[in-house]
TILO-231040 format. One line per 3 residues: number of its first residue (from 1); their letters; for each residue x, y, z of C-alpha. Coordinates in steps of 0.1 Angstrom, whole numbers, plus 2048, in hexadecimal, padded with zeros to 3 digits. Each point is the difference from the previous one (the first is absolute). Example, Ala and Ser with C-alpha at 12.3 -4.5 7.8 and 13.67 -1.06 7.14 Angstrom:
# TILO-231040
1) AS) 87B/7D3/84E; 80E/822/7F9
***
This chain:
# TILO-231040
1) MKD) E7E/F13/4E3; 7EF/7FB/7DD; 81F/7EB/7F5
4) FDW) 801/7EB/820; 812/7DF/7FC; 7ED/7E5/811
7) NLL) 81F/7EB/803; 80B/818/81C; 7E1/7F5/813
10) KSF) 808/7DC/7FC; 822/805/80D; 7F3/814/81D
13) LAV) 7E8/7E4/809; 81B/7E6/7FE; 818/812/817
16) AET) 7E4/80A/818; 7F2/7DD/804; 822/7EE/801
19) GSL) 813/81A/815; 81F/803/7EA; 80D/809/7DE
22) SAG) 810/7DE/7FC; 7E1/7EC/809; 7EA/816/7EB
25) ARR) 817/7FB/7E2; 7FE/7DA/804; 7DA/802/801
28) LRS) 7FF/815/7DF; 81D/7ED/7F1; 812/821/7FC
31) SQP) 81F/80F/80E; 806/813/821; 80E/81F/7EE
34) TLG) 7E1/802/7EA; 7E9/7FF/81E; 815/81A/811
37) RHI) 7FD/816/7E2; 7DA/7FB/7FE; 7FC/809/824
40) GEL) 814/81F/7FB; 7EC/80B/7E1; 7DF/7F9/812
43) EGQ) 80B/815/81E; 80B/81C/7E9; 7DF/7FF/7ED
46) LGL) 7EB/800/81F; 815/818/814; 800/7E8/81D
49) TLF) 818/7EA/814; 7F1/7DD/7FF; 81B/7EB/810
52) ERV) 81C/804/81A; 81D/7E9/800; 803/7E9/81F
55) PRG) 81A/7E6/809; 7EC/7E4/7F1; 7F2/811/7E1
58) MAL) 7E6/81B/7F9; 7E5/80C/817; 7E2/814/7F5
61) TEA) 7FC/824/80C; 7DE/80D/80A; 7FB/80C/7DC
64) GVQ) 80B/7DF/7F3; 7E6/7EE/815; 7E5/816/7F2
67) MLE) 80D/7FA/7DD; 800/7DA/805; 7DA/800/805
70) YAR) 7FA/812/7DE; 81A/7EB/7EF; 7F0/7DF/80B
73) RIA) 7DE/80C/7F5; 80E/808/7DE; 812/7DF/7FE
76) ADT) 7E1/7ED/80A; 7EB/813/7E5; 81B/7F8/7E6
79) AAL) 801/7DB/80A; 7DA/7FE/7FE; 801/80D/7DC
82) SLA) 81B/7E5/7F9; 7EB/7E6/811; 7E2/808/7EB
85) ATG) 814/7FD/7E0; 810/7DF/80C; 7DE/7F2/807
88) RAQ) 7F7/802/7DB; 81D/7E9/7F8; 7EC/7DF/7FD
91) EIA) 81E/7E9/7F8; 815/7E9/815; 820/80F/7F4
94) GTV) 819/81A/80C; 812/808/820; 7F4/7FA/824
97) RVT) 815/80D/81C; 800/7EC/820; 810/80A/821
100) ASE) 806/7E8/81D; 817/7FE/81E; 822/7F2/7FB
103) IVA) 7F9/7DE/80F; 7DF/7FC/7EC; 811/80C/7E0
106) HFL) 81E/7E9/803; 7F0/7E1/80F; 7DC/7FF/7F5
109) LPG) 7FC/814/7E0; 818/7F0/7E7; 7ED/7E0/7FB
112) IIV) 7DF/812/7FF; 80C/819/7E5; 80E/7E3/7EB
115) ALR) 7DE/7EF/801; 7ED/820/7F9; 815/807/7E0
118) QVE) 7FB/7DC/7F4; 7DB/806/7FE; 802/825/7F7
121) PRL) 820/804/7EB; 7F7/823/7F4; 802/80E/823
124) QIE) 820/811/80B; 805/800/826; 815/81A/812
127) IVS) 808/7F7/824; 80A/819/81A; 811/7EE/81D
130) SNA) 7FD/818/81D; 7F3/803/823; 7F6/824/7F9
133) VQN) 7DA/803/7FB; 7FC/80A/7DB; 7E4/818/7F9
136) LLT) 7E4/7EF/7EB; 7EE/821/7FE; 81B/811/7EB
139) RDA) 808/7E1/7EC; 822/7F8/810; 7F2/7DC/7FC
142) DIA) 7E1/7EF/7F2; 7FF/7E4/819; 80E/7FF/824
145) IRM) 805/7E2/816; 800/80E/824; 7FF/7F4/824
148) TPP) 7E8/81B/80A; 7DE/808/7F0; 7FE/820/7EC
151) AQA) 7EE/81D/811; 7F7/814/7E1; 7DC/7FC/7F3
154) ELI) 80C/801/7DC; 813/7E0/806; 7F2/7DD/802
157) ARK) 812/7E2/810; 7FC/7DA/802; 80D/7EF/81F
160) VAN) 812/7E1/7F4; 810/7F1/81F; 80A/803/825
163) VAM) 824/7F9/7FB; 80E/7E9/81B; 822/80B/80F
166) GIF) 81C/7EA/80C; 822/801/812; 81E/7F2/7ED
169) AAP) 825/7FB/805; 81D/7F0/7EC; 80D/7DF/80C
172) AYL) 822/80F/803; 7F3/81B/818; 7EE/7E6/815
175) ERH) 81F/7EB/802; 814/81E/80E; 7E5/80E/817
178) GTP) 7E8/7E4/807; 7DB/7FD/7F8; 7E8/815/815
181) AKA) 7E7/7EA/812; 7E7/81C/80A; 7F8/824/7F8
184) EDL) 814/80D/81D; 820/7F1/7F1; 7FE/817/7E3
187) MSH) 80B/81D/817; 823/7F0/802; 804/7FA/7DB
190) VIV) 80A/815/7E3; 7E1/80D/7ED; 804/80F/7DD
193) GYD) 7EB/81F/801; 7F6/81F/7EC; 812/821/801
196) RDD) 7E7/81E/7FE; 7E1/7EA/7FC; 7F1/7FA/822
199) LML) 7ED/7E1/7F6; 816/7E9/815; 7FF/817/81E
202) RGF) 7DA/800/7FF; 800/7DB/7FB; 814/7F9/81F
205) AAL) 7EC/819/813; 7E0/7ED/7F6; 811/7E0/80E
208) GYQ) 806/812/821; 825/80A/7FB; 80A/825/7FE
211) VPR) 821/800/7EF; 815/81D/7F1; 80C/802/7DD
214) EFF) 822/7F5/80B; 7F2/7DF/80B; 804/7F5/7DC
217) PVR) 826/7FF/7FA; 7FB/7FB/7DA; 7E6/818/7F0
220) TDD) 7F4/808/7DD; 7E0/80D/7F2; 805/7EC/7E0
223) QVL) 7E9/7E3/806; 811/7E8/7E7; 823/808/80E
226) NWR) 7F1/7FB/823; 7F6/7DD/7F6; 821/7F9/7EF
229) LVE) 812/809/820; 7EB/7E6/813; 807/7E6/7E5
232) AGA) 825/808/804; 7FF/7FA/826; 802/824/80C
235) GIG) 7E4/7FA/818; 7DC/7F6/806; 7E6/810/7E9
238) FGQ) 7DA/804/7FD; 7EF/7FD/7DE; 7E3/7F3/7ED
241) LYA) 7FB/7DB/807; 7FA/7F6/7DC; 81E/812/7F3
244) GMQ) 816/7F3/81B; 7F6/7DC/7FC; 80C/802/7DC
247) SPR) 824/805/80B; 816/7E2/805; 819/817/812
250) VKR) 7EC/806/820; 7ED/7EC/81A; 7E0/80B/810
253) ILP) 802/804/826; 7E7/805/81B; 7E3/7F4/7EA
256) EMA) 7E8/801/81E; 806/825/805; 7E1/814/7F5
259) LPP) 809/81D/7E9; 7E5/817/7F3; 7FA/7FB/7DB
262) LPM) 802/81C/7E7; 7E2/807/7EA; 807/802/7DB
265) YVA) 7EB/815/7E8; 801/806/7DA; 7F5/823/7F9
268) AHR) 7F8/815/7E0; 7EF/820/7F7; 7DA/7FA/7FD
271) ELR) 7FE/811/7DE; 820/7EF/7F3; 7F0/7DE/804
274) TSL) 7E9/809/7E2; 820/7FA/7EB; 800/7DC/7F5
277) RVR) 825/7FC/802; 802/80D/824; 7E1/7EC/80A
280) RAY) 80E/7E0/7F2; 822/805/811; 7EF/80A/820
283) DFI) 7E9/7E2/801; 81C/7E7/7F6; 819/80D/81A
286) AEA) 7E6/801/81C; 7F4/7DD/7F8; 823/7F2/7FD
289) LAA) 80A/80F/821; 7E0/7F3/811; 809/7DD/7F3
292) LPL) 822/800/811; 801/7F0/823; 809/821/810
295) SHQ) 7EB/7FC/81F; 80F/7E0/80B; 81F/7EA/7FC
298) PG) 804/7F2/7DD; 7FC/7DB/7F9
***
């Protein structure tokens, strides 16, 4: 083990935390065969079977679960060393990696990033548009925009808004199916839903309606595609009120229906904020998001 290749550990962590070789390869910007080879080499060096193949990917064995604890500890120590070095870079220049949900990344961030680079042209911004929670502890991202507060003590977060939600439909859909007049009417309409994500199921349950996944005849976990389907007239959709009101292709319906808002946080690693470039981007993005009328109908 004296010649141990730490890239094998990175590959192990990526597969263990994402659940498959393909997802792990995307996280590391590598290839599936490379990660498969790394896992095989690591198992050979350790003399352990770390994964078993299951229909939807890779599942940790008991030995793999034990290995995961050690691997995360080593990754956190390595990240801490990197963070300490990053903190010494007292210059507003270089790369800042930002992760946000697909809707936030597509509909809220572009204008903010343009404004940020106008005042800080030496910053380079990498944007990860994904609903997966990127790991700030291991530097998958420098800044994360999340709809849940981070639980880890090493992370700090600023709540920037309670994002108001709305119900929308394309005029063409309403012409074909009529406009619902009350909440109960939604049960007889086509609702564009999510596939494996249970957010819509939980949302309807909170409103008092227990519906199965098949209640949504059109489903996708891609939030932007979900919204485009609503704009195209595939059915009624639920989304962030501010983003929805920007689209000329849809009409807001049932405005009197109370929908629970989504809290929005901007998070970063506590130590990483000692880096001027990350601190500047963090503060700018947080203030810009807070300035948007996300908590109520624009204009």
